[in-house]
PLY file of the C-alpha trace (Angstrom):
ply
format ascii 1.0
element vertex 404
property float x
property float y
property float z
element edge 403
property int vertex1
property int vertex2
end_header
2.87 -23.02 5.43
5.31 -22.04 8.14
2.57 -20.71 10.41
4.61 -21.67 13.45
6.68 -18.47 12.98
3.67 -16.17 13.37
2.62 -14.57 16.65
-1.17 -14.21 16.98
-3.27 -12.27 19.50
-6.98 -13.16 19.84
-9.34 -10.47 21.22
-12.72 -12.04 21.97
-14.96 -11.58 25.02
-16.83 -14.88 24.57
-14.69 -17.50 26.31
-15.94 -20.40 24.16
-15.36 -18.59 20.86
-11.97 -17.43 22.13
-10.93 -20.99 22.99
-12.09 -22.20 19.56
-10.08 -19.45 17.86
-6.93 -20.32 19.80
-7.21 -24.00 18.89
-7.94 -23.14 15.27
-4.80 -21.03 14.86
-2.76 -23.70 16.62
-4.12 -26.29 14.18
-2.94 -24.00 11.36
0.61 -24.18 12.71
0.74 -20.98 14.79
2.47 -21.95 18.04
2.57 -18.48 19.65
-1.12 -17.71 20.14
-2.08 -15.28 22.91
-5.59 -14.38 24.05
-7.46 -11.53 25.72
-11.08 -10.92 26.70
-10.99 -7.17 25.97
-8.72 -4.35 24.85
-7.25 -3.63 28.27
-6.19 -7.23 28.73
-4.81 -7.29 25.19
-2.62 -4.24 25.91
-1.35 -5.99 29.04
-0.55 -9.10 27.01
1.42 -7.02 24.48
3.29 -5.37 27.33
4.23 -8.81 28.64
5.00 -10.79 25.46
5.98 -8.05 23.00
4.76 -7.36 19.46
2.61 -9.73 17.41
2.20 -10.30 13.70
-1.60 -10.45 13.64
-4.33 -9.37 16.04
-7.69 -11.07 15.47
-10.05 -8.49 16.85
-13.73 -8.42 17.72
-15.04 -4.85 17.73
-17.89 -5.13 20.24
-16.63 -6.23 23.66
-17.39 -5.41 27.27
-14.69 -3.28 28.88
-12.28 -1.70 26.37
-13.76 -2.56 22.97
-11.92 -3.35 19.76
-12.06 0.19 18.40
-10.38 1.61 21.50
-7.74 -1.12 21.35
-6.98 -0.34 17.70
-6.65 3.36 18.53
-4.16 2.54 21.30
-1.93 0.32 19.13
-2.17 2.32 15.90
1.29 3.24 14.52
2.92 1.75 17.64
4.43 -1.21 15.84
3.00 -3.60 18.45
0.63 -5.12 15.90
1.55 -5.54 12.26
-1.78 -6.65 10.75
-5.43 -6.85 11.80
-8.04 -9.50 11.09
-11.51 -8.26 12.01
-13.87 -10.90 13.42
-17.19 -9.22 14.05
-20.90 -9.68 13.47
-21.49 -5.96 12.88
-23.44 -4.82 9.83
-21.62 -4.25 6.54
-21.83 -0.46 6.68
-20.29 -0.36 10.17
-17.54 -2.77 9.12
-16.74 -0.55 6.12
-16.39 2.45 8.45
-14.20 0.36 10.77
-11.97 -0.59 7.84
-11.43 3.08 7.06
-10.64 3.78 10.70
-8.04 0.99 10.70
-6.34 2.57 7.67
-6.41 6.04 9.23
-4.78 4.61 12.37
-1.86 3.39 10.29
-2.73 -0.30 10.67
-2.90 -2.89 7.90
-6.17 -4.74 7.46
-5.39 -8.32 6.50
-9.00 -9.42 6.22
-12.54 -9.49 7.60
-13.69 -12.99 8.53
-16.96 -12.37 10.37
-18.25 -14.86 12.93
-17.87 -17.73 13.56
-14.28 -18.37 12.47
-13.51 -21.01 9.85
-10.07 -22.49 9.21
-10.53 -22.48 5.43
-11.08 -18.69 5.59
-8.16 -18.02 7.93
-5.65 -20.19 6.07
-5.40 -18.01 2.92
-5.12 -14.89 5.10
-2.12 -16.35 6.91
-0.62 -17.31 3.56
-1.30 -13.79 2.26
0.44 -12.27 5.28
3.53 -14.40 4.84
3.71 -13.94 1.07
3.40 -10.15 1.19
5.54 -9.47 4.26
8.90 -8.05 3.14
10.68 -8.54 6.46
10.92 -11.40 8.94
7.92 -11.99 11.24
8.18 -10.18 14.53
10.01 -11.98 17.33
8.42 -10.41 20.38
9.92 -6.96 20.02
8.70 -3.96 18.06
10.50 -3.50 14.75
12.38 -0.26 15.41
13.00 2.65 13.11
16.53 2.84 11.82
18.81 5.39 13.44
19.30 8.70 11.67
23.04 8.28 11.03
22.52 4.88 9.44
19.74 6.15 7.17
21.82 9.14 6.11
24.69 6.81 5.29
22.37 4.47 3.37
21.15 7.42 1.28
24.71 8.61 0.62
25.87 5.09 -0.37
22.83 4.57 -2.62
21.61 1.61 -0.60
18.09 3.08 -0.89
17.12 1.70 -4.26
14.14 2.26 -6.52
11.84 -0.75 -6.92
9.10 -0.97 -9.52
5.47 -2.12 -9.32
3.92 -2.51 -12.78
0.58 -1.03 -13.82
-1.49 -2.82 -16.46
-4.01 -2.12 -19.14
-6.49 -4.74 -17.95
-8.20 -5.01 -21.35
-5.06 -5.64 -23.43
-2.67 -7.05 -20.82
-0.02 -4.49 -21.76
2.21 -2.91 -19.10
1.25 0.76 -19.10
3.81 1.97 -16.56
5.34 1.36 -13.16
5.04 2.89 -9.73
8.46 3.68 -8.29
8.80 2.46 -4.70
11.83 2.27 -2.41
13.67 -0.55 -0.65
16.76 -0.45 1.54
19.31 -2.98 0.32
21.02 -3.37 3.68
24.46 -5.02 3.50
23.73 -7.39 6.42
19.94 -7.35 6.96
18.82 -7.83 3.36
15.90 -6.00 1.77
14.18 -3.69 4.27
10.74 -2.06 3.82
10.16 1.72 3.69
8.36 1.75 7.05
11.77 1.43 8.70
13.42 4.43 7.05
10.84 6.73 5.39
9.69 8.26 8.73
13.35 9.01 9.52
13.89 10.68 6.15
10.72 12.72 6.67
11.81 13.83 10.13
15.25 14.85 8.83
13.90 16.72 5.81
15.50 14.28 3.35
12.46 13.19 1.33
13.39 15.52 -1.53
16.90 14.09 -1.67
15.44 10.58 -1.83
13.05 11.65 -4.59
15.84 13.13 -6.69
17.97 10.01 -6.19
15.06 7.80 -7.23
14.44 9.97 -10.28
18.03 9.49 -11.44
17.80 5.72 -10.91
14.38 5.35 -12.52
15.04 7.59 -15.52
18.22 5.65 -16.30
16.19 2.44 -16.19
13.44 4.05 -18.25
16.00 4.81 -20.96
17.20 1.19 -20.93
13.62 -0.07 -21.14
12.77 2.25 -24.04
15.87 1.07 -25.85
14.50 -2.47 -25.63
11.06 -1.46 -26.87
9.29 -0.93 -23.55
8.03 2.67 -23.19
7.17 2.92 -19.50
5.62 5.83 -17.67
7.33 6.21 -14.27
5.10 7.18 -11.31
6.69 8.65 -8.17
5.10 9.12 -4.77
5.15 12.72 -3.60
4.08 13.82 -0.14
1.98 16.95 0.24
4.65 18.54 2.45
7.16 18.34 -0.41
4.98 20.60 -2.52
5.83 23.50 -0.20
9.39 23.50 -1.61
9.47 26.46 -4.00
12.50 24.97 -5.79
10.92 21.56 -6.37
9.88 21.97 -10.00
13.10 23.76 -10.96
15.16 20.86 -9.63
12.90 18.37 -11.41
13.36 20.28 -14.67
17.12 20.04 -14.26
16.95 16.26 -13.74
14.69 15.82 -16.78
17.04 17.93 -18.89
20.04 15.88 -17.77
18.28 12.67 -18.81
16.84 14.22 -22.00
13.39 13.10 -20.87
10.08 14.95 -21.34
7.82 15.45 -18.35
5.06 13.49 -20.12
6.88 10.28 -19.20
6.40 10.95 -15.49
3.47 10.74 -13.09
3.46 12.07 -9.54
1.13 10.33 -7.10
-0.11 12.28 -4.07
-2.40 10.99 -1.36
-5.55 13.01 -0.77
-4.64 13.33 2.92
-2.75 16.58 3.31
-4.14 18.10 0.13
-7.40 19.26 1.62
-5.81 22.53 2.73
-3.20 22.92 -0.01
-1.45 26.31 0.34
-0.71 28.60 -2.58
2.87 27.31 -2.96
1.60 23.73 -3.26
-1.00 24.66 -5.83
1.64 26.55 -7.82
3.88 23.48 -7.89
0.99 21.28 -9.00
0.24 23.66 -11.85
3.94 23.81 -12.82
4.18 20.00 -12.87
1.23 19.86 -15.25
2.77 22.63 -17.36
5.90 20.46 -17.62
3.71 17.72 -19.07
3.74 15.49 -15.99
0.66 13.56 -14.99
-0.77 14.04 -11.50
-2.51 11.17 -9.75
-4.55 11.38 -6.55
-3.45 8.22 -4.74
-5.42 5.97 -2.36
-8.59 7.77 -3.39
-11.35 6.97 -0.91
-9.00 5.90 1.88
-9.34 9.24 3.65
-12.26 11.61 3.83
-12.34 12.61 0.18
-13.06 16.18 -0.78
-14.69 16.21 -4.21
-14.42 19.98 -4.20
-10.63 19.81 -3.90
-10.53 17.11 -6.57
-12.17 19.58 -8.91
-9.94 22.48 -7.82
-6.57 20.73 -8.06
-5.08 19.83 -11.48
-5.14 16.04 -11.23
-5.66 13.90 -14.30
-5.64 10.44 -12.70
-7.45 8.78 -9.79
-5.99 5.71 -8.06
-8.81 4.02 -6.19
-7.78 2.53 -2.86
-7.45 -1.26 -2.88
-9.80 -1.66 0.08
-12.76 -1.39 -2.30
-11.44 -4.24 -4.44
-10.75 -6.42 -1.40
-14.40 -6.18 -0.34
-15.83 -6.19 -3.86
-17.23 -9.73 -3.81
-19.16 -9.49 -0.54
-19.92 -5.77 -0.10
-22.33 -4.21 -2.65
-21.37 -0.70 -1.53
-17.80 -1.28 -2.73
-19.04 -2.17 -6.21
-21.13 1.00 -6.16
-18.08 3.09 -5.16
-16.01 1.60 -7.99
-18.81 2.25 -10.49
-19.20 5.82 -9.23
-15.46 6.49 -9.35
-15.26 5.24 -12.94
-18.16 7.52 -13.86
-16.56 10.42 -11.97
-13.27 9.91 -13.76
-15.00 9.84 -17.13
-17.00 12.98 -16.34
-13.86 14.85 -15.21
-11.69 13.57 -18.06
-9.46 11.66 -15.62
-8.16 8.11 -15.98
-8.88 5.69 -13.13
-6.38 3.11 -11.87
-7.76 0.35 -9.65
-5.31 -0.72 -6.92
-5.09 -3.91 -4.87
-6.15 -6.52 -7.47
-5.10 -9.88 -6.03
-7.30 -12.55 -7.67
-8.54 -13.53 -11.11
-12.13 -13.24 -9.87
-11.55 -9.61 -8.90
-9.90 -8.91 -12.25
-12.77 -10.42 -14.24
-15.39 -8.56 -12.17
-13.57 -5.26 -12.68
-13.24 -5.87 -16.41
-16.99 -6.46 -16.59
-17.48 -3.13 -14.82
-15.43 -1.36 -17.50
-12.15 -0.87 -15.63
-9.15 -0.22 -17.87
-6.04 0.27 -15.72
-5.14 -1.84 -12.72
-2.33 -2.65 -10.32
-1.84 -5.40 -7.76
-0.17 -8.67 -6.88
-2.40 -10.58 -9.32
-0.42 -8.99 -12.15
3.04 -8.51 -10.61
4.88 -7.71 -7.40
7.35 -4.88 -6.86
10.81 -5.75 -8.19
14.26 -4.31 -8.69
15.21 -2.52 -11.89
17.14 -5.39 -13.45
14.42 -7.84 -12.43
11.89 -5.58 -14.16
13.83 -5.62 -17.44
14.20 -9.40 -17.25
10.50 -9.77 -16.43
9.49 -7.61 -19.41
11.66 -9.72 -21.72
10.10 -12.94 -20.37
6.60 -11.56 -21.00
7.50 -10.70 -24.57
9.21 -14.03 -25.25
6.52 -16.21 -23.70
2.78 -15.49 -24.15
2.07 -18.16 -21.51
4.27 -16.30 -19.02
2.53 -13.00 -19.79
-0.89 -14.59 -19.28
0.15 -16.09 -15.96
1.95 -13.04 -14.56
0 1
1 2
2 3
3 4
4 5
5 6
6 7
7 8
8 9
9 10
10 11
11 12
12 13
13 14
14 15
15 16
16 17
17 18
18 19
19 20
20 21
21 22
22 23
23 24
24 25
25 26
26 27
27 28
28 29
29 30
30 31
31 32
32 33
33 34
34 35
35 36
36 37
37 38
38 39
39 40
40 41
41 42
42 43
43 44
44 45
45 46
46 47
47 48
48 49
49 50
50 51
51 52
52 53
53 54
54 55
55 56
56 57
57 58
58 59
59 60
60 61
61 62
62 63
63 64
64 65
65 66
66 67
67 68
68 69
69 70
70 71
71 72
72 73
73 74
74 75
75 76
76 77
77 78
78 79
79 80
80 81
81 82
82 83
83 84
84 85
85 86
86 87
87 88
88 89
89 90
90 91
91 92
92 93
93 94
94 95
95 96
96 97
97 98
98 99
99 100
100 101
101 102
102 103
103 104
104 105
105 106
106 107
107 108
108 109
109 110
110 111
111 112
112 113
113 114
114 115
115 116
116 117
117 118
118 119
119 120
120 121
121 122
122 123
123 124
124 125
125 126
126 127
127 128
128 129
129 130
130 131
131 132
132 133
133 134
134 135
135 136
136 137
137 138
138 139
139 140
140 141
141 142
142 143
143 144
144 145
145 146
146 147
147 148
148 149
149 150
150 151
151 152
152 153
153 154
154 155
155 156
156 157
157 158
158 159
159 160
160 161
161 162
162 163
163 164
164 165
165 166
166 167
167 168
168 169
169 170
170 171
171 172
172 173
173 174
174 175
175 176
176 177
177 178
178 179
179 180
180 181
181 182
182 183
183 184
184 185
185 186
186 187
187 188
188 189
189 190
190 191
191 192
192 193
193 194
194 195
195 196
196 197
197 198
198 199
199 200
200 201
201 202
202 203
203 204
204 205
205 206
206 207
207 208
208 209
209 210
210 211
211 212
212 213
213 214
214 215
215 216
216 217
217 218
218 219
219 220
220 221
221 222
222 223
223 224
224 225
225 226
226 227
227 228
228 229
229 230
230 231
231 232
232 233
233 234
234 235
235 236
236 237
237 238
238 239
239 240
240 241
241 242
242 243
243 244
244 245
245 246
246 247
247 248
248 249
249 250
250 251
251 252
252 253
253 254
254 255
255 256
256 257
257 258
258 259
259 260
260 261
261 262
262 263
263 264
264 265
265 266
266 267
267 268
268 269
269 270
270 271
271 272
272 273
273 274
274 275
275 276
276 277
277 278
278 279
279 280
280 281
281 282
282 283
283 284
284 285
285 286
286 287
287 288
288 289
289 290
290 291
291 292
292 293
293 294
294 295
295 296
296 297
297 298
298 299
299 300
300 301
301 302
302 303
303 304
304 305
305 306
306 307
307 308
308 309
309 310
310 311
311 312
312 313
313 314
314 315
315 316
316 317
317 318
318 319
319 320
320 321
321 322
322 323
323 324
324 325
325 326
326 327
327 328
328 329
329 330
330 331
331 332
332 333
333 334
334 335
335 336
336 337
337 338
338 339
339 340
340 341
341 342
342 343
343 344
344 345
345 346
346 347
347 348
348 349
349 350
350 351
351 352
352 353
353 354
354 355
355 356
356 357
357 358
358 359
359 360
360 361
361 362
362 363
363 364
364 365
365 366
366 367
367 368
368 369
369 370
370 371
371 372
372 373
373 374
374 375
375 376
376 377
377 378
378 379
379 380
380 381
381 382
382 383
383 384
384 385
385 386
386 387
387 388
388 389
389 390
390 391
391 392
392 393
393 394
394 395
395 396
396 397
397 398
398 399
399 400
400 401
401 402
402 403
């Protein structure tokens, strides 16, 4: 593992435990390990040394505690991922995990206390294997400039990528979620965090959606021609639903591709839907009238409104992957999954479980009655041509399908 390329910040008020943590990360190959006794000192360290890949953060500290530190660095780009190291009770840690997500930070793992190298090692490997850009080099990864993003959109450098969804009971690919990557001519494949906020600020999310629809529906036609009928799921932000012309434009694209709406799913996060205006509700109804499926994405990541879930015309729930991550050691997460499955059944809605990363998680979820799943255990996001090749490999080799 090339841990030497990672920059680590340790927040721990106990000097002995802090020293042990520093030595432990150094023994794992991380050469740039910084330390702080509280949040204020950690902010000063970031100001001096620049951004870090991972902050290992205790939550209870004298001075500025871990929660205040996380609030200060949320969405700043100074910290890419968080490892929580705390002796707090499970219910408080679960609430802290939700807070981390709401602050726009990525939770890499929860390791408790004391730290153990055999627990940290797979988390470092997970970070490096899932990171789509180079580790930070002491400076915050900046947003792309508006002119460059506009040009990338015009030149079709913003390409649709595809993350398969599976029927967990049969192993069949039930569909794909359409994501976006920037195929930069000199910087390689860039993640959406660099350009999506720029598109949103410039009012270009609809243009990106329509471009992705054209790309994905062309691929869908190729896949169907080879015997792979795939439902295509597109992410739609709540703000886009305010566009009164949205469904009319979508109808035009579907007509051009001779594709029924039943082959599409639109995924919307629950955040932003709690106060859906009339125009948004009208568009949701029109999408369902077109035959499209509507999925409430990252369910449980925000402060869910069951009333709005009943009021809005969704027919799919995607349960946030945080519940799967904590499934093995947090009984409440198993209870949430069970309850969501029961809720989906009672409301006539399918349930897709996100964030499945291990065989143990998959087997536990199957035993709980889960049907549809998505996560790196099954497949990673890939380009359109890679998806077609991957589907052919699965069909040609049962061993490949079982291992993928």
